[in-house]
C-alpha positions as CSV (number, residue, x, y, z in Angstrom):
1,M,-29.5,0.6,-18.7
2,L,-29.2,0.7,-14.9
3,G,-27.0,-2.4,-14.9
4,L,-24.7,-0.7,-17.4
5,Y,-24.4,2.4,-15.2
6,L,-23.8,0.4,-12.0
7,N,-20.9,-1.5,-13.7
8,V,-19.4,1.9,-14.9
9,V,-19.5,3.1,-11.2
10,L,-17.9,-0.1,-10.1
11,T,-15.1,0.3,-12.7
12,V,-14.4,3.9,-11.6
13,L,-14.3,2.8,-7.9
14,G,-11.9,0.1,-8.8
15,F,-9.4,2.5,-10.4
16,L,-9.9,5.0,-7.5
17,S,-9.0,2.2,-5.1
18,L,-5.9,1.3,-6.9
19,A,-4.7,4.9,-7.3
20,S,-5.4,5.8,-3.7
21,G,-3.7,2.7,-2.5
22,I,-0.6,3.5,-4.5
23,S,-0.6,7.1,-3.3
24,F,-0.8,5.9,0.3
25,F,2.1,3.5,-0.2
26,I,4.3,6.2,-1.7
27,T,3.5,9.0,0.8
28,E,3.5,7.1,4.1
29,R,7.0,5.6,4.0
30,E,7.4,5.9,7.8
31,N,4.4,3.7,8.5
32,S,5.4,0.3,7.1
33,S,2.5,-2.0,8.3
34,Y,-0.2,0.6,7.5
35,R,1.2,1.4,4.0
36,K,1.4,-2.3,3.1
37,F,-2.0,-3.0,4.4
38,V,-3.8,-0.1,2.7
39,F,-2.0,-0.7,-0.6
40,S,-2.8,-4.5,-0.6
41,I,-6.5,-3.9,0.2
42,G,-6.7,-1.2,-2.5
43,L,-5.1,-3.5,-5.0
44,F,-7.4,-6.4,-4.3
45,V,-10.5,-4.1,-4.2
46,F,-9.4,-3.0,-7.7
47,F,-9.5,-6.6,-8.9
48,I,-12.8,-7.2,-7.1
49,D,-14.4,-4.2,-8.9
50,F,-12.7,-4.9,-12.2
51,G,-13.5,-8.6,-12.2
52,Y,-17.2,-8.2,-11.4
53,S,-17.8,-5.1,-13.5
54,M,-16.2,-6.8,-16.5
55,M,-18.4,-9.8,-15.8
56,G,-21.4,-7.5,-15.9
57,F,-20.2,-5.8,-19.1
58,T,-19.3,-8.7,-21.3
59,P,-21.9,-10.4,-23.4
60,N,-19.6,-13.4,-23.7
61,L,-20.8,-15.9,-21.0
62,T,-17.5,-17.9,-21.1
63,A,-15.5,-14.7,-20.5
64,A,-17.9,-13.8,-17.7
65,Y,-16.8,-17.0,-15.8
66,F,-13.2,-15.9,-15.9
67,F,-13.9,-12.4,-14.8
68,R,-16.0,-13.8,-11.9
69,L,-13.0,-16.0,-11.0
70,I,-10.8,-12.9,-10.8
71,G,-13.3,-11.2,-8.5
72,L,-13.6,-14.3,-6.3
73,F,-9.8,-14.6,-5.9
74,A,-9.6,-10.9,-4.9
75,I,-12.4,-11.3,-2.3
76,D,-10.8,-14.3,-0.6
77,S,-7.3,-12.7,-0.7
78,S,-8.6,-9.4,0.6
79,L,-10.0,-11.1,3.7
80,I,-6.7,-12.9,4.3
81,I,-4.8,-9.6,4.0
82,H,-7.1,-8.3,6.8
83,F,-6.0,-11.2,8.9
84,I,-2.3,-10.8,8.2
85,F,-2.6,-7.1,9.3
86,L,-4.2,-8.2,12.5
87,T,-1.4,-10.8,13.2
88,E,1.2,-8.0,12.8
89,E,-0.7,-5.6,15.1
90,L,-1.1,-8.4,17.7
91,K,2.5,-9.5,17.3
92,M,1.1,-13.1,17.1
93,K,3.6,-15.9,17.6
94,Q,5.1,-17.0,14.3
95,G,4.2,-20.7,14.7
96,F,0.5,-20.0,15.4
97,K,0.3,-17.3,12.8
98,W,1.7,-19.4,10.0
99,T,-0.5,-22.4,11.0
100,L,-3.6,-20.2,10.6
101,L,-2.4,-18.6,7.4
102,S,-1.6,-22.1,6.0
103,F,-5.1,-23.2,6.8
104,F,-6.6,-20.1,5.2
105,F,-4.4,-20.3,2.1
106,C,-5.4,-24.0,1.6
107,Y,-9.1,-23.1,2.1
108,L,-8.7,-20.2,-0.4
109,L,-7.3,-22.7,-3.1
110,L,-10.2,-25.1,-2.4
111,D,-12.7,-22.2,-2.6
112,L,-11.3,-21.2,-6.0
113,V,-11.6,-24.8,-7.2
114,I,-15.0,-25.6,-5.7
115,F,-16.9,-22.3,-5.6
116,G,-15.0,-21.0,-8.7
117,S,-16.0,-24.0,-10.7
118,P,-18.0,-23.4,-13.9
119,A,-20.7,-25.7,-12.5
120,T,-21.4,-23.4,-9.5
121,D,-23.3,-20.7,-11.4
122,K,-24.7,-20.1,-14.8
123,F,-24.7,-16.7,-16.4
124,V,-27.7,-14.9,-17.8
125,R,-27.4,-12.0,-20.3
126,Y,-29.8,-9.1,-20.2
127,D,-29.9,-6.1,-22.6
128,F,-27.1,-4.2,-20.8
129,Y,-25.5,-6.5,-18.2
130,T,-24.7,-10.1,-17.3
131,A,-25.9,-11.6,-14.0
132,S,-25.2,-15.0,-12.4
133,Q,-27.6,-17.6,-11.1
134,R,-26.9,-20.4,-8.6
135,V,-26.7,-23.9,-9.9
136,N,-24.9,-25.9,-7.2
137,L,-26.0,-25.0,-3.7
138,K,-23.3,-27.1,-2.0
139,N,-20.5,-25.1,-3.7
140,H,-22.1,-21.9,-2.4
141,L,-22.3,-23.3,1.1
142,F,-18.6,-24.2,1.0
143,H,-17.8,-20.6,0.0
144,Y,-20.0,-19.0,2.7
145,T,-18.5,-21.4,5.3
146,F,-15.1,-20.1,4.3
147,I,-16.3,-16.5,4.6
148,A,-17.9,-17.2,8.0
149,V,-14.7,-18.9,9.4
150,V,-12.6,-15.9,8.3
151,A,-15.2,-13.4,9.6
152,V,-15.3,-15.1,13.1
153,T,-11.5,-15.2,13.2
154,L,-11.3,-11.6,12.3
155,L,-13.9,-10.6,14.9
156,I,-12.1,-12.6,17.7
157,N,-8.7,-11.2,16.9
158,G,-10.3,-7.7,16.4
159,I,-11.6,-7.9,20.0
160,R,-8.1,-9.0,21.1
161,W,-6.6,-6.1,19.2
162,Y,-9.0,-3.6,20.9
163,R,-8.2,-5.0,24.3
164,S,-4.5,-4.7,23.7
165,K,-4.8,-0.9,23.2
166,T,-4.4,1.5,26.1
167,T,-5.2,4.9,24.6
168,K,-8.6,6.2,23.7
169,R,-7.3,7.2,20.3
170,D,-6.1,3.7,19.5
171,K,-9.3,2.0,20.9
172,K,-11.5,4.3,18.8
173,F,-9.5,3.5,15.6
174,V,-9.8,-0.3,16.3
175,L,-13.6,0.1,16.8
176,Q,-13.9,2.0,13.5
177,I,-12.0,-0.8,11.7
178,I,-14.2,-3.5,13.3
179,A,-17.4,-1.5,12.5
180,V,-16.6,-0.9,8.8
181,E,-15.5,-4.5,8.3
182,S,-18.7,-5.7,9.9
183,C,-20.5,-4.0,7.0
184,L,-19.1,-6.7,4.7
185,A,-21.0,-9.4,6.7
186,F,-24.3,-7.5,6.3
187,S,-23.6,-6.8,2.6
188,A,-23.3,-10.5,2.0
189,V,-26.9,-11.2,3.1
190,P,-28.4,-10.4,-0.3
191,D,-25.8,-12.7,-1.9
192,V,-26.7,-15.5,0.4
193,V,-30.4,-15.1,-0.1
194,K,-30.1,-15.2,-3.9
195,S,-27.9,-18.3,-3.6
196,F,-30.5,-20.2,-1.6
197,F,-33.4,-19.2,-3.8
198,A,-31.4,-19.5,-7.1
199,M,-32.2,-15.9,-8.0
200,K,-30.6,-14.0,-10.9
201,Y,-28.4,-11.5,-9.2
202,P,-25.9,-8.8,-10.3
203,A,-22.6,-8.7,-8.5
204,F,-22.7,-4.9,-7.9
205,P,-23.9,-4.7,-4.2
206,Y,-21.2,-7.0,-2.6
207,S,-18.4,-5.4,-4.8
208,L,-19.6,-1.9,-3.8
209,A,-19.4,-2.9,-0.1
210,F,-15.7,-3.8,-0.5
211,S,-15.1,-0.4,-2.1
212,V,-16.9,1.5,0.7
213,V,-15.1,-0.5,3.4
214,Y,-11.7,0.1,1.7
215,F,-12.2,3.9,1.5
216,A,-13.4,3.9,5.1
217,I,-10.2,2.1,6.1
218,W,-8.1,4.4,3.9
219,F,-9.5,7.6,5.6
220,G,-9.3,5.9,9.1
221,C,-5.7,4.9,8.7
222,K,-4.8,8.3,7.2
223,R,-6.2,10.0,10.2
224,H,-4.8,7.6,12.7
225,I,-1.2,7.8,11.6
226,L,-1.2,11.5,12.2
227,Y,-0.7,10.7,15.8
228,I,2.0,8.1,15.4
229,P,5.4,9.7,16.4
230,T,7.3,9.9,13.1
231,V,9.6,12.6,11.7
232,K,6.8,13.6,9.3
233,N,4.3,14.1,12.1
234,V,6.5,15.9,14.6
235,S,8.5,18.1,12.2
236,Q,5.8,20.6,11.8
237,E,5.5,21.0,15.6
238,I,9.2,21.4,15.9
239,F,9.2,24.0,13.1
240,Y,6.7,26.1,14.9
241,S,7.8,25.7,18.5
242,V,11.7,25.8,18.3
243,D,13.2,29.0,19.6
244,V,15.5,29.5,16.6
245,P,14.5,31.6,13.5
246,I,13.9,29.3,10.5
247,L,12.9,30.5,7.1
248,I,12.0,28.7,3.8
249,F,13.0,30.4,0.5
250,D,12.4,29.3,-3.1
251,M,15.3,29.1,-5.5
252,T,14.9,32.7,-6.5
253,G,15.5,33.8,-2.9
254,T,11.9,34.8,-2.1
255,M,10.6,33.7,1.3
256,N,7.7,31.3,1.3
257,L,7.4,30.4,5.0
258,C,8.9,31.2,8.4
259,N,8.4,30.1,12.0
260,P,7.0,32.3,14.8
261,C,10.5,32.9,16.2
262,A,11.7,34.2,12.8
263,S,8.7,36.5,12.6
264,R,9.6,38.0,16.0
265,T,13.3,38.3,15.5
266,L,13.3,39.6,11.9
267,E,10.1,41.7,12.4
268,I,8.3,39.9,9.5
269,T,4.7,40.9,8.8
270,P,2.2,38.6,6.8
271,V,1.3,41.2,4.2
272,T,4.8,41.9,2.9
273,S,6.9,39.9,0.5
274,Y,10.5,39.2,1.6
275,T,13.7,38.1,0.0
276,F,17.2,37.5,1.4
277,R,18.1,41.1,0.5
278,T,15.2,42.7,2.3
279,L,15.8,40.7,5.5
280,F,19.6,40.6,5.7
281,T,22.4,43.0,4.8
282,L,23.6,41.5,1.5
283,S,25.0,43.2,-1.5
284,D,23.8,42.4,-5.0
285,V,26.9,40.4,-5.6
286,A,26.7,38.5,-2.3
287,F,23.0,37.8,-3.1
288,L,23.7,36.4,-6.5
289,R,26.6,34.3,-5.2
290,L,24.3,32.9,-2.5
291,L,21.7,31.8,-5.1
292,T,24.4,30.3,-7.4
293,R,25.8,28.2,-4.5
294,A,22.3,27.1,-3.5
295,K,21.6,25.9,-7.1
296,Q,24.7,23.7,-6.8
297,G,22.7,21.7,-4.2
298,A,25.2,21.7,-1.2
299,G,24.6,23.3,2.1
300,F,26.8,26.3,3.3
301,E,26.9,29.2,5.7
302,V,26.9,33.0,5.1
303,S,27.9,35.6,7.6
304,T,25.7,38.7,7.5
305,Q,23.5,41.1,9.6
306,I,19.8,41.2,10.4
307,K,18.5,44.5,8.9
308,A,15.6,44.9,11.4
309,A,17.7,44.4,14.5
310,G,21.1,45.3,13.2
311,Q,22.5,42.2,14.8
312,D,25.3,40.1,13.4
313,C,24.3,36.5,12.5
314,T,25.2,33.5,10.5
315,L,22.8,31.9,8.0
316,S,23.0,28.1,7.9
317,L,21.6,27.2,4.5
318,S,20.3,23.6,3.7
319,I,19.2,22.8,0.2
320,Q,16.3,20.5,-0.3
321,H,15.9,18.4,-3.5
322,D,12.9,17.1,-5.4
323,N,12.2,13.6,-6.8
324,T,14.4,14.4,-9.8
325,D,17.3,15.5,-7.5
326,E,17.0,19.1,-8.4
327,P,17.1,21.8,-5.7
328,F,13.6,23.3,-5.0
329,C,13.9,25.2,-1.8
330,I,16.4,26.7,0.7
331,I,16.0,26.1,4.4
332,C,17.6,29.0,6.3
333,T,18.4,28.7,10.0
334,V,19.5,32.0,11.5
335,L,22.2,31.7,14.2
336,M,23.0,34.7,16.2
337,N,26.7,35.1,16.5
338,N,26.8,35.3,20.3
339,D,24.7,32.1,20.4
340,K,27.0,30.4,18.0
341,E,30.0,31.4,20.1
342,V,28.4,30.0,23.2
343,A,27.6,26.7,21.4
344,Q,31.2,26.4,20.3
């Protein structure tokens, strides 16, 4: 029964890898290289987990061979994706980059033909899972040579990547990536041992290692890109530090958020609920007209007065739209009339 449960865990991890990779790709639009890297690794880890878990599930030994081939292709491809990411980070010369990639792609195809051959392993069915057993040692040696060559190449270029960084933050991130990817080398040891001694061996440990490494990379990248200067990362700092009152209202005119300058200027307290009418001098008709124009989706300005200070001002209203292109909030920038006149 343990083999069945382990394959269920592997399947769940595969789908989590795919979902988190897609999520990263969608949400991190301003970090092109990282979003492509994390998504690609998540996709191939899904195929690794799916291929080897289905190999373990199926009682059909012929089908087990094809599922193993899917997992093998995903493992080799995942390692090459790591190398492609490194070449982009190192800004490697195109000629040298494509020479190495051509070599790895050719080796990958040979690995699929040789190590992926039906004559490499035989499959043994137990009560609840299917395991593989080495038949052809030379084919296994060819595969592990490929893994070793890629690993050494990644390590050498990883050190170069580390040395190219100048900030402690970047160096720490690179070391984390090198450390978690080194785990793959150690996780391959049981696989190598079972190959040399022709032991019956489930594919769970090595597949699990790829999942663990992927999630470590996902969290590492997610944390690291917080400190890459993008609109997404600096907008919050601008919102809280700019010396202009900014308020966020929902489409009913209720305030959801404001910056410190707005709190001071409009005398806003955290425990009170506010609307346009409680903050500014607006009649019922003017308030309804404001909401009607906001729902049309175009930005506009409204001249009014701050109730707390009794000061004339202009509300510059910007309407934000959701993924269905419907308005979902109103960004209100309060411009004091004397400041506006100076600006003009």
